[in-house]
TIROTOR-306907 format. One record per residue (C-alpha): residue in one letter; z, x, y. Coordinates in steps of 0.25 Angstrom, whole numbers, padded with zeros to 4 digits, always signed. Layout:
BEGIN
DOGU  res     zz     xx     yy
DOGU    a      Z      X      Y
...
END
This chain:
BEGIN
DOGU  res     zz     xx     yy
DOGU    m  +0656  +0120  +0263
DOGU    k  +0670  +0116  +0268
DOGU    s  +0672  +0101  +0270
DOGU    k  +0676  +0104  +0285
DOGU    d  +0663  +0111  +0288
DOGU    f  +0656  +0100  +0280
DOGU    i  +0663  +0089  +0289
DOGU    s  +0660  +0097  +0302
DOGU    k  +0645  +0096  +0300
DOGU    i  +0637  +0089  +0311
DOGU    g  +0628  +0082  +0301
DOGU    l  +0640  +0076  +0293
DOGU    k  +0646  +0072  +0306
DOGU    l  +0633  +0065  +0310
DOGU    i  +0632  +0058  +0296
DOGU    v  +0646  +0053  +0296
DOGU    a  +0645  +0048  +0311
DOGU    v  +0632  +0041  +0309
DOGU    g  +0637  +0036  +0295
DOGU    i  +0649  +0030  +0301
DOGU    i  +0641  +0023  +0312
DOGU    t  +0632  +0018  +0302
DOGU    i  +0643  +0012  +0294
DOGU    v  +0649  +0005  +0306
DOGU    i  +0635  +0000  +0310
DOGU    i  +0631  -0005  +0296
DOGU    s  +0645  -0011  +0294
DOGU    a  +0645  -0018  +0307
DOGU    f  +0631  -0023  +0304
DOGU    s  +0635  -0028  +0290
DOGU    y  +0648  -0035  +0295
DOGU    f  +0641  -0043  +0305
DOGU    s  +0629  -0046  +0296
DOGU    i  +0639  -0051  +0285
DOGU    q  +0646  -0059  +0296
DOGU    a  +0633  -0065  +0301
DOGU    q  +0628  -0068  +0287
DOGU    s  +0642  -0075  +0284
DOGU    d  +0641  -0083  +0297
DOGU    v  +0627  -0087  +0293
DOGU    l  +0631  -0091  +0279
DOGU    l  +0643  -0099  +0284
DOGU    s  +0635  -0105  +0295
DOGU    q  +0624  -0110  +0285
DOGU    a  +0636  -0116  +0276
DOGU    e  +0641  -0123  +0289
DOGU    i  +0628  -0129  +0292
DOGU    q  +0626  -0133  +0277
DOGU    a  +0640  -0140  +0277
DOGU    n  +0637  -0147  +0290
DOGU    k  +0624  -0152  +0285
DOGU    l  +0631  -0157  +0272
DOGU    s  +0642  -0163  +0280
DOGU    e  +0632  -0171  +0288
DOGU    t  +0625  -0175  +0275
DOGU    i  +0638  -0180  +0269
DOGU    k  +0641  -0188  +0282
DOGU    n  +0628  -0194  +0283
DOGU    s  +0628  -0198  +0268
DOGU    t  +0641  -0205  +0268
DOGU    h  +0639  -0212  +0282
DOGU    s  +0634  -0224  +0276
DOGU    s  +0644  -0225  +0265
DOGU    m  +0655  -0223  +0276
DOGU    l  +0650  -0234  +0284
DOGU    q  +0650  -0243  +0272
DOGU    n  +0664  -0237  +0267
DOGU    k  +0658  -0234  +0253
DOGU    r  +0668  -0224  +0249
DOGU    e  +0663  -0222  +0235
DOGU    e  +0649  -0219  +0240
DOGU    i  +0655  -0209  +0250
DOGU    h  +0663  -0203  +0239
DOGU    t  +0650  -0202  +0230
DOGU    i  +0642  -0195  +0241
DOGU    i  +0653  -0185  +0244
DOGU    n  +0656  -0182  +0230
DOGU    a  +0641  -0180  +0227
DOGU    i  +0639  -0171  +0239
DOGU    s  +0652  -0163  +0235
DOGU    q  +0646  -0159  +0222
DOGU    e  +0638  -0148  +0229
DOGU    t  +0644  -0135  +0225
DOGU    s  +0646  -0129  +0239
DOGU    i  +0654  -0142  +0244
DOGU    r  +0669  -0141  +0241
DOGU    e  +0673  -0154  +0247
DOGU    i  +0668  -0166  +0255
DOGU    r  +0678  -0175  +0262
DOGU    v  +0679  -0186  +0273
DOGU    l  +0692  -0187  +0281
DOGU    n  +0696  -0198  +0291
DOGU    k  +0701  -0194  +0305
DOGU    e  +0715  -0193  +0300
DOGU    g  +0711  -0183  +0290
DOGU    r  +0712  -0191  +0277
DOGU    i  +0702  -0188  +0266
DOGU    m  +0693  -0201  +0265
DOGU    f  +0682  -0195  +0256
DOGU    s  +0682  -0182  +0248
DOGU    s  +0674  -0175  +0237
DOGU    q  +0688  -0172  +0231
DOGU    n  +0694  -0186  +0227
DOGU    d  +0708  -0182  +0227
DOGU    l  +0708  -0178  +0242
DOGU    i  +0704  -0192  +0246
DOGU    g  +0714  -0199  +0255
DOGU    k  +0722  -0186  +0258
DOGU    m  +0725  -0181  +0272
DOGU    v  +0719  -0167  +0275
DOGU    d  +0728  -0156  +0280
DOGU    k  +0725  -0156  +0295
DOGU    q  +0732  -0142  +0296
DOGU    a  +0723  -0136  +0285
DOGU    e  +0712  -0126  +0289
DOGU    s  +0701  -0136  +0285
DOGU    c  +0706  -0146  +0295
DOGU    y  +0709  -0138  +0307
DOGU    a  +0697  -0141  +0315
DOGU    c  +0698  -0156  +0312
DOGU    h  +0713  -0159  +0316
DOGU    t  +0722  -0153  +0326
DOGU    a  +0737  -0156  +0324
DOGU    d  +0738  -0171  +0321
DOGU    k  +0726  -0175  +0330
DOGU    p  +0715  -0183  +0323
DOGU    l  +0701  -0178  +0320
DOGU    e  +0693  -0175  +0332
DOGU    r  +0678  -0172  +0334
DOGU    l  +0674  -0158  +0330
DOGU    p  +0662  -0150  +0335
DOGU    i  +0652  -0146  +0325
DOGU    n  +0656  -0131  +0325
DOGU    e  +0671  -0134  +0322
DOGU    r  +0668  -0143  +0310
DOGU    v  +0666  -0131  +0300
DOGU    r  +0678  -0123  +0294
DOGU    v  +0679  -0112  +0284
DOGU    y  +0692  -0110  +0277
DOGU    k  +0698  -0106  +0263
DOGU    i  +0708  -0115  +0255
DOGU    h  +0715  -0102  +0251
DOGU    p  +0712  -0087  +0254
DOGU    d  +0705  -0085  +0240
DOGU    s  +0696  -0098  +0240
DOGU    s  +0682  -0098  +0245
DOGU    r  +0679  -0102  +0259
DOGU    i  +0677  -0117  +0262
DOGU    l  +0667  -0122  +0273
DOGU    g  +0672  -0136  +0279
DOGU    v  +0663  -0144  +0288
DOGU    i  +0670  -0156  +0295
DOGU    n  +0660  -0167  +0299
DOGU    p  +0667  -0178  +0308
DOGU    i  +0664  -0193  +0305
DOGU    y  +0663  -0199  +0318
DOGU    n  +0664  -0214  +0321
DOGU    d  +0650  -0219  +0325
DOGU    k  +0646  -0233  +0328
DOGU    s  +0642  -0236  +0313
DOGU    c  +0657  -0233  +0309
DOGU    w  +0664  -0242  +0319
DOGU    n  +0654  -0253  +0317
DOGU    a  +0654  -0252  +0301
DOGU    d  +0658  -0264  +0293
DOGU    c  +0666  -0257  +0283
DOGU    h  +0676  -0252  +0292
DOGU    a  +0678  -0250  +0307
DOGU    h  +0682  -0238  +0315
DOGU    p  +0686  -0239  +0330
DOGU    k  +0675  -0235  +0339
DOGU    e  +0684  -0226  +0346
DOGU    q  +0687  -0217  +0333
DOGU    k  +0678  -0205  +0335
DOGU    v  +0680  -0198  +0321
DOGU    l  +0681  -0206  +0308
DOGU    g  +0684  -0194  +0299
DOGU    v  +0677  -0181  +0295
DOGU    l  +0668  -0176  +0283
DOGU    d  +0673  -0163  +0278
DOGU    v  +0664  -0155  +0269
DOGU    k  +0669  -0142  +0263
DOGU    m  +0660  -0132  +0257
DOGU    d  +0663  -0120  +0248
DOGU    l  +0658  -0107  +0255
DOGU    t  +0659  -0099  +0242
DOGU    d  +0644  -0097  +0241
DOGU    v  +0643  -0093  +0256
DOGU    d  +0655  -0083  +0254
DOGU    r  +0647  -0077  +0242
DOGU    q  +0635  -0075  +0251
DOGU    i  +0643  -0069  +0261
DOGU    s  +0650  -0060  +0251
DOGU    n  +0636  -0056  +0245
DOGU    s  +0631  -0053  +0259
DOGU    e  +0643  -0045  +0262
DOGU    f  +0641  -0037  +0250
DOGU    r  +0626  -0035  +0253
DOGU    f  +0629  -0031  +0267
DOGU    i  +0640  -0021  +0262
DOGU    i  +0631  -0015  +0251
DOGU    f  +0620  -0014  +0262
DOGU    a  +0630  -0007  +0272
DOGU    i  +0634  +0003  +0261
DOGU    i  +0620  +0006  +0257
DOGU    a  +0615  +0007  +0272
DOGU    i  +0627  +0016  +0276
DOGU    v  +0624  +0025  +0264
DOGU    a  +0609  +0025  +0266
DOGU    l  +0611  +0028  +0281
DOGU    s  +0621  +0038  +0278
DOGU    f  +0612  +0046  +0269
DOGU    i  +0600  +0044  +0278
DOGU    i  +0608  +0048  +0290
DOGU    g  +0614  +0060  +0282
DOGU    f  +0600  +0064  +0278
DOGU    f  +0594  +0064  +0292
DOGU    v  +0607  +0070  +0298
DOGU    r  +0606  +0081  +0288
DOGU    k  +0591  +0083  +0290
DOGU    w  +0591  +0082  +0305
DOGU    i  +0604  +0088  +0309
DOGU    g  +0611  +0094  +0296
DOGU    k  +0600  +0103  +0292
DOGU    p  +0596  +0108  +0306
DOGU    v  +0610  +0111  +0310
DOGU    k  +0613  +0118  +0296
DOGU    e  +0600  +0126  +0299
DOGU    l  +0605  +0130  +0313
DOGU    v  +0619  +0134  +0308
DOGU    t  +0612  +0142  +0297
DOGU    a  +0603  +0149  +0308
DOGU    t  +0615  +0152  +0317
DOGU    n  +0623  +0158  +0305
DOGU    q  +0610  +0166  +0302
DOGU    v  +0609  +0171  +0316
DOGU    s  +0624  +0174  +0316
DOGU    t  +0622  +0184  +0305
DOGU    g  +0611  +0191  +0312
DOGU    n  +0599  +0184  +0306
DOGU    l  +0591  +0181  +0319
DOGU    n  +0579  +0179  +0311
DOGU    y  +0584  +0166  +0305
DOGU    t  +0575  +0154  +0309
DOGU    i  +0577  +0139  +0308
DOGU    k  +0566  +0131  +0302
DOGU    s  +0561  +0120  +0311
DOGU    l  +0571  +0109  +0312
DOGU    g  +0562  +0099  +0319
DOGU    k  +0559  +0096  +0334
DOGU    d  +0573  +0090  +0337
DOGU    e  +0584  +0096  +0344
DOGU    l  +0589  +0104  +0332
DOGU    g  +0575  +0109  +0329
DOGU    i  +0574  +0114  +0344
DOGU    l  +0587  +0120  +0342
DOGU    a  +0582  +0127  +0329
DOGU    m  +0570  +0132  +0337
DOGU    s  +0579  +0137  +0348
DOGU    f  +0587  +0144  +0338
DOGU    n  +0575  +0151  +0331
DOGU    n  +0570  +0156  +0345
DOGU    m  +0584  +0161  +0348
DOGU    t  +0586  +0169  +0335
DOGU    k  +0572  +0174  +0337
DOGU    k  +0575  +0179  +0351
DOGU    l  +0588  +0185  +0346
DOGU    a  +0581  +0192  +0335
DOGU    e  +0571  +0198  +0344
DOGU    a  +0582  +0202  +0354
DOGU    r  +0589  +0209  +0342
DOGU    m  +0577  +0216  +0338
DOGU    q  +0574  +0221  +0352
DOGU    l  +0589  +0225  +0353
DOGU    f  +0588  +0233  +0340
DOGU    q  +0575  +0239  +0344
DOGU    s  +0581  +0243  +0358
DOGU    d  +0593  +0249  +0351
DOGU    k  +0584  +0256  +0341
DOGU    m  +0575  +0262  +0352
DOGU    a  +0587  +0265  +0361
DOGU    s  +0593  +0274  +0349
DOGU    l  +0579  +0280  +0347
DOGU    g  +0578  +0283  +0362
DOGU    r  +0591  +0290  +0362
DOGU    l  +0587  +0298  +0350
DOGU    a  +0574  +0301  +0356
DOGU    a  +0581  +0305  +0369
DOGU    g  +0590  +0314  +0361
DOGU    v  +0578  +0320  +0353
DOGU    a  +0571  +0323  +0366
DOGU    h  +0583  +0330  +0372
DOGU    e  +0587  +0338  +0360
DOGU    i  +0573  +0342  +0354
DOGU    n  +0564  +0342  +0366
DOGU    n  +0572  +0351  +0375
DOGU    p  +0573  +0362  +0364
DOGU    l  +0559  +0360  +0360
DOGU    t  +0554  +0362  +0374
DOGU    g  +0562  +0375  +0375
DOGU    v  +0556  +0380  +0362
DOGU    l  +0542  +0376  +0366
DOGU    t  +0544  +0383  +0380
DOGU    y  +0550  +0396  +0374
DOGU    s  +0540  +0397  +0363
DOGU    s  +0528  +0395  +0372
DOGU    f  +0534  +0405  +0382
DOGU    l  +0535  +0415  +0370
DOGU    l  +0521  +0412  +0365
DOGU    k  +0516  +0417  +0379
DOGU    r  +0524  +0429  +0378
DOGU    t  +0520  +0433  +0364
DOGU    k  +0505  +0433  +0365
DOGU    g  +0504  +0447  +0360
DOGU    n  +0512  +0444  +0347
DOGU    p  +0504  +0434  +0338
DOGU    e  +0514  +0433  +0327
DOGU    v  +0525  +0428  +0337
DOGU    q  +0514  +0419  +0344
DOGU    e  +0511  +0412  +0331
DOGU    d  +0525  +0409  +0329
DOGU    l  +0527  +0404  +0343
DOGU    q  +0515  +0395  +0342
DOGU    v  +0521  +0389  +0330
DOGU    i  +0534  +0386  +0338
DOGU    v  +0526  +0381  +0350
DOGU    r  +0518  +0372  +0341
DOGU    e  +0529  +0366  +0333
DOGU    t  +0538  +0364  +0346
DOGU    k  +0527  +0356  +0352
DOGU    r  +0526  +0348  +0339
DOGU    s  +0540  +0346  +0339
DOGU    r  +0539  +0341  +0353
DOGU    e  +0528  +0331  +0349
DOGU    i  +0537  +0326  +0338
DOGU    v  +0549  +0324  +0348
DOGU    k  +0539  +0317  +0357
DOGU    s  +0534  +0308  +0346
DOGU    l  +0548  +0305  +0342
DOGU    l  +0552  +0301  +0356
DOGU    d  +0539  +0292  +0356
DOGU    f  +0544  +0285  +0343
DOGU    a  +0558  +0284  +0348
DOGU    r  +0554  +0278  +0362
DOGU    q  +0548  +0266  +0355
DOGU    s  +0554  +0254  +0362
DOGU    v  +0552  +0239  +0364
DOGU    p  +0538  +0239  +0370
DOGU    k  +0536  +0234  +0384
DOGU    k  +0525  +0224  +0381
DOGU    q  +0515  +0218  +0390
DOGU    h  +0501  +0211  +0388
DOGU    a  +0490  +0221  +0386
DOGU    d  +0476  +0222  +0381
DOGU    i  +0476  +0230  +0368
DOGU    n  +0462  +0235  +0371
DOGU    e  +0466  +0241  +0384
DOGU    i  +0478  +0249  +0377
DOGU    i  +0468  +0254  +0367
DOGU    e  +0458  +0259  +0378
DOGU    q  +0470  +0266  +0385
DOGU    a  +0474  +0273  +0373
DOGU    i  +0460  +0278  +0370
DOGU    s  +0459  +0283  +0384
DOGU    v  +0471  +0292  +0382
DOGU    i  +0466  +0299  +0370
DOGU    n  +0451  +0297  +0372
DOGU    n  +0449  +0312  +0376
DOGU    q  +0457  +0317  +0363
DOGU    l  +0447  +0308  +0355
DOGU    s  +0435  +0314  +0361
DOGU    l  +0440  +0328  +0359
DOGU    k  +0441  +0325  +0344
DOGU    q  +0427  +0319  +0344
DOGU    i  +0433  +0305  +0340
DOGU    k  +0425  +0293  +0342
DOGU    l  +0433  +0281  +0347
DOGU    e  +0427  +0267  +0343
DOGU    k  +0433  +0255  +0350
DOGU    n  +0431  +0240  +0346
DOGU    l  +0441  +0233  +0355
DOGU    e  +0440  +0218  +0355
DOGU    s  +0439  +0212  +0369
DOGU    n  +0448  +0201  +0375
DOGU    l  +0459  +0204  +0365
DOGU    p  +0472  +0196  +0368
DOGU    q  +0482  +0204  +0375
DOGU    v  +0494  +0210  +0367
DOGU    t  +0509  +0212  +0372
DOGU    v  +0511  +0226  +0370
DOGU    d  +0517  +0239  +0376
DOGU    t  +0504  +0245  +0381
DOGU    n  +0509  +0259  +0381
DOGU    q  +0515  +0259  +0367
DOGU    v  +0502  +0252  +0361
DOGU    q  +0494  +0262  +0368
DOGU    q  +0502  +0273  +0362
DOGU    v  +0499  +0267  +0348
DOGU    f  +0484  +0267  +0350
DOGU    i  +0485  +0282  +0356
DOGU    n  +0493  +0286  +0344
DOGU    l  +0483  +0280  +0334
DOGU    i  +0471  +0285  +0340
DOGU    v  +0477  +0299  +0340
DOGU    n  +0481  +0298  +0326
DOGU    a  +0466  +0293  +0323
DOGU    s  +0461  +0305  +0330
DOGU    d  +0470  +0314  +0322
DOGU    a  +0466  +0308  +0309
DOGU    i  +0451  +0310  +0313
DOGU    g  +0453  +0325  +0316
DOGU    k  +0444  +0335  +0323
DOGU    d  +0430  +0331  +0317
DOGU    g  +0429  +0318  +0325
DOGU    g  +0429  +0303  +0320
DOGU    t  +0430  +0289  +0325
DOGU    i  +0442  +0280  +0329
DOGU    k  +0440  +0265  +0330
DOGU    i  +0449  +0256  +0338
DOGU    s  +0447  +0241  +0338
DOGU    s  +0455  +0229  +0343
DOGU    s  +0454  +0215  +0340
DOGU    s  +0462  +0202  +0340
DOGU    i  +0466  +0196  +0326
DOGU    s  +0474  +0184  +0321
DOGU    l  +0482  +0186  +0308
DOGU    s  +0491  +0178  +0300
DOGU    s  +0505  +0183  +0298
DOGU    f  +0503  +0183  +0283
DOGU    g  +0497  +0197  +0279
DOGU    t  +0499  +0203  +0293
DOGU    s  +0514  +0201  +0298
DOGU    q  +0523  +0213  +0295
DOGU    i  +0537  +0213  +0292
DOGU    k  +0544  +0223  +0301
DOGU    r  +0558  +0220  +0299
DOGU    a  +0566  +0213  +0287
DOGU    i  +0581  +0211  +0285
DOGU    c  +0589  +0205  +0274
DOGU    p  +0599  +0194  +0276
DOGU    k  +0610  +0204  +0279
DOGU    r  +0601  +0211  +0289
DOGU    h  +0597  +0223  +0281
DOGU    d  +0584  +0229  +0285
DOGU    l  +0573  +0227  +0273
DOGU    m  +0562  +0236  +0280
DOGU    d  +0558  +0248  +0272
DOGU    n  +0552  +0259  +0280
DOGU    e  +0551  +0269  +0268
DOGU    i  +0541  +0260  +0259
DOGU    k  +0530  +0255  +0267
DOGU    i  +0518  +0246  +0264
DOGU    d  +0505  +0249  +0272
DOGU    g  +0514  +0258  +0281
DOGU    l  +0523  +0246  +0284
DOGU    p  +0538  +0246  +0281
DOGU    t  +0541  +0236  +0270
DOGU    v  +0552  +0226  +0267
DOGU    k  +0562  +0232  +0256
DOGU    v  +0569  +0223  +0247
DOGU    k  +0577  +0224  +0234
DOGU    i  +0572  +0217  +0222
DOGU    n  +0577  +0214  +0208
DOGU    s  +0569  +0210  +0196
DOGU    n  +0573  +0208  +0182
DOGU    g  +0586  +0217  +0185
DOGU    e  +0577  +0228  +0191
DOGU    e  +0580  +0231  +0206
DOGU    g  +0571  +0238  +0216
DOGU    l  +0565  +0237  +0229
DOGU    m  +0553  +0230  +0235
DOGU    n  +0546  +0233  +0247
DOGU    l  +0539  +0221  +0253
DOGU    d  +0525  +0222  +0261
DOGU    p  +0529  +0220  +0276
DOGU    v  +0516  +0213  +0279
DOGU    y  +0518  +0198  +0277
DOGU    g  +0509  +0193  +0266
DOGU    k  +0505  +0206  +0260
DOGU    h  +0512  +0209  +0246
DOGU    r  +0511  +0224  +0245
DOGU    h  +0526  +0225  +0240
DOGU    h  +0532  +0237  +0234
DOGU    f  +0541  +0234  +0222
DOGU    g  +0551  +0244  +0218
DOGU    i  +0552  +0238  +0204
DOGU    e  +0543  +0231  +0195
DOGU    i  +0542  +0216  +0196
DOGU    k  +0536  +0208  +0184
DOGU    k  +0525  +0199  +0188
DOGU    g  +0529  +0186  +0193
DOGU    k  +0544  +0189  +0193
DOGU    s  +0553  +0187  +0205
DOGU    v  +0563  +0197  +0211
DOGU    q  +0576  +0196  +0217
DOGU    v  +0576  +0202  +0232
DOGU    s  +0587  +0207  +0240
DOGU    c  +0590  +0217  +0251
DOGU    p  +0590  +0231  +0247
DOGU    k  +0602  +0235  +0256
DOGU    c  +0612  +0223  +0254
DOGU    n  +0606  +0216  +0241
DOGU    t  +0606  +0203  +0249
DOGU    s  +0596  +0194  +0241
DOGU    l  +0584  +0190  +0249
DOGU    i  +0581  +0178  +0239
DOGU    s  +0579  +0165  +0246
DOGU    d  +0586  +0155  +0236
DOGU    d  +0582  +0142  +0242
DOGU    k  +0567  +0146  +0243
DOGU    k  +0556  +0147  +0233
DOGU    c  +0542  +0154  +0234
DOGU    p  +0532  +0143  +0237
DOGU    k  +0521  +0150  +0229
DOGU    c  +0528  +0154  +0216
DOGU    n  +0542  +0147  +0217
DOGU    s  +0549  +0160  +0216
DOGU    t  +0561  +0164  +0224
DOGU    i  +0558  +0171  +0237
DOGU    f  +0566  +0181  +0246
DOGU    s  +0566  +0182  +0261
DOGU    f  +0571  +0192  +0272
DOGU    e  +0572  +0191  +0287
DOGU    i  +0562  +0197  +0296
DOGU    p  +0570  +0198  +0309
DOGU    s  +0564  +0189  +0320
DOGU    q  +0553  +0185  +0311
DOGU    g  +0559  +0176  +0301
DOGU    m  +0561  +0177  +0286
DOGU    f  +0551  +0183  +0276
DOGU    e  +0550  +0176  +0262
DOGU    a  +0543  +0181  +0250
DOGU    c  +0542  +0178  +0235
DOGU    t  +0550  +0186  +0225
DOGU    n  +0539  +0184  +0215
DOGU    s  +0531  +0197  +0215
DOGU    d  +0518  +0191  +0212
DOGU    c  +0519  +0179  +0222
DOGU    g  +0518  +0186  +0235
DOGU    w  +0523  +0174  +0243
DOGU    e  +0528  +0177  +0257
DOGU    k  +0532  +0169  +0269
DOGU    w  +0536  +0174  +0283
DOGU    a  +0538  +0161  +0290
DOGU    e  +0539  +0166  +0304
DOGU    e  +0526  +0173  +0303
DOGU    d  +0519  +0162  +0296
DOGU    d  +0524  +0152  +0307
DOGU    a  +0518  +0161  +0318
DOGU    g  +0504  +0159  +0312
DOGU    k  +0493  +0169  +0315
DOGU    k  +0495  +0180  +0324
DOGU    e  +0486  +0186  +0334
DOGU    f  +0485  +0201  +0335
DOGU    v  +0477  +0212  +0342
DOGU    e  +0473  +0222  +0331
DOGU    v  +0469  +0237  +0335
DOGU    k  +0463  +0246  +0324
DOGU    i  +0462  +0261  +0326
DOGU    s  +0454  +0267  +0315
DOGU    d  +0449  +0282  +0313
DOGU    n  +0440  +0289  +0302
DOGU    g  +0450  +0300  +0301
DOGU    c  +0457  +0306  +0288
DOGU    g  +0465  +0294  +0285
DOGU    i  +0479  +0292  +0280
DOGU    e  +0484  +0294  +0266
DOGU    k  +0488  +0281  +0259
DOGU    e  +0502  +0286  +0256
DOGU    d  +0504  +0290  +0271
DOGU    l  +0500  +0276  +0276
DOGU    a  +0514  +0270  +0273
DOGU    k  +0521  +0281  +0281
DOGU    i  +0512  +0284  +0293
DOGU    f  +0521  +0275  +0302
DOGU    e  +0534  +0282  +0298
DOGU    p  +0540  +0291  +0309
DOGU    f  +0537  +0306  +0307
DOGU    y  +0527  +0303  +0296
DOGU    s  +0514  +0310  +0299
DOGU    t  +0501  +0313  +0292
DOGU    k  +0497  +0323  +0302
DOGU    g  +0506  +0334  +0297
DOGU    q  +0512  +0343  +0307
DOGU    s  +0504  +0338  +0318
DOGU    g  +0510  +0324  +0318
DOGU    t  +0524  +0319  +0321
DOGU    g  +0523  +0306  +0313
DOGU    l  +0528  +0297  +0324
DOGU    g  +0515  +0292  +0330
DOGU    l  +0513  +0281  +0320
DOGU    a  +0528  +0278  +0320
DOGU    v  +0527  +0276  +0335
DOGU    i  +0515  +0267  +0334
DOGU    w  +0522  +0259  +0323
DOGU    g  +0534  +0256  +0332
DOGU    i  +0525  +0252  +0344
DOGU    i  +0517  +0242  +0335
DOGU    d  +0529  +0237  +0329
DOGU    n  +0536  +0235  +0342
DOGU    h  +0524  +0226  +0346
DOGU    n  +0525  +0218  +0334
DOGU    g  +0512  +0223  +0329
DOGU    t  +0507  +0230  +0316
DOGU    i  +0500  +0243  +0313
DOGU    n  +0493  +0246  +0300
DOGU    v  +0485  +0257  +0295
DOGU    d  +0473  +0258  +0285
DOGU    s  +0468  +0272  +0281
DOGU    e  +0459  +0279  +0271
DOGU    i  +0459  +0294  +0269
DOGU    g  +0446  +0300  +0274
DOGU    r  +0442  +0287  +0281
DOGU    g  +0452  +0284  +0292
DOGU    t  +0463  +0276  +0297
DOGU    t  +0465  +0262  +0304
DOGU    f  +0477  +0258  +0311
DOGU    k  +0478  +0243  +0314
DOGU    i  +0487  +0238  +0325
DOGU    r  +0490  +0223  +0327
DOGU    l  +0497  +0219  +0339
DOGU    p  +0501  +0204  +0341
DOGU    i  +0495  +0196  +0352
END
């Protein structure tokens, strides 16, 4: 994949956008958290320093009043031994150091312009009273040194001071000096640094973790569905209207996928209808041509031969020849008529109908014919059958043709025809028929030459141990009456491909859930994908579209006779056009027409027959 295409992906854009927002939010949170914690630690240090300053002032108050300097020095030096205390000093109002934990500084004047004294002195003015919040200062001696917290605690002139015996201060003097305590903030800065490090690590971990989590859900909820939709549109653009998107959930993308599936299904149906209409239009034009080119000459031959037959009553030999001409001309006309019936099959004009009523109408048409042949008709029609959506005229034609065929099979000696109807519910597995199959390059896989139980099979090419041949799959879902063109060793898998373009039908990303062998698949237009195991002994098959539909309701009609039956080798061919078991008396188009009508109604027709015992045709029409 090109980097430009990768960058243009919507999933990546969302991940980057959300990632940036996450980084900004977590960074801001971490920054303000660090600042807040730093302020808290510094505030605690200030409170501690103020308390210490008050403690020192109270401890030295009595010694100050009695002017016991050595005692004051002792107290200050003792307290300054604390590791966090950098310096303790007492300054008079002019800024001279009177007491200090550093003896060499005693008696010196402080630099009033220095950073540590900015709050106490302005220009050359003497010390003034300071608010509590202005007594604290934080500074560095030089840029590389640790920070220092200085707390100034003014020593005010109270009554005990101006009344003391040791020395006297004017009552008007407000401030005698200040107690200056300096504390080293190395430990506080270390805690702040540790907090900053922890927050940075937390921010990095949180950003990475959130990026992965966001990436996972964006890929799951957006990336994969969008990719599936893109794949589906690409499949449709190549002509694969049978491609369906698996359920993507109930969100907007899931609804879009459902709409896409409905759209492609309707497009596939429209394409099939268009194809069928095209096909039937071509057949109609052919039929019209046949009718015009053949029927007119046949009519002329029949007319003149019939006329000559009347004029040659006295010539038996000529009459015999003319009778052959008349008979064969009439048979040719029937063949043309049957061909026209076959060619005129079109999309049925369906409407709701009662199947029993259609059967009764068909029986009424041929009832007299059955009576003349001494054929008994037994009906077993289930009452209150659900209505079916059919073309009444076409389905009636099916029943008439089948009953006529049954009477022909019985012959002149009489017999019995049984007609029954019932409502049944069947699972797709074992009953649904594959009527169309195509490879990924849209080549037709149906084989009308080799049939199983009279049904066209699905033909694929197989390769096993270097030997190549064809395999005809049973078109009934769930039945495994396959025909193998080559010998397959027991338990061995085969390579499966299209016999026309050699495109592999193997699904590389899937395994058989039953035996873990590879599987192959092909498309059934407008009805999903059909999958099967390549292991000849496994027999696993899956037709998801049919399985998801669940059980299906059908009206089943059986037409049985006790006639001569059909040879086993003929059963696979009886639905082929122009194939007849009646010899010269049949056109071979009746069952082909029936097959087309039932197929156009999405129904199925099956036949069971036994020589000398009779034949049963079984028709199932979906409710």
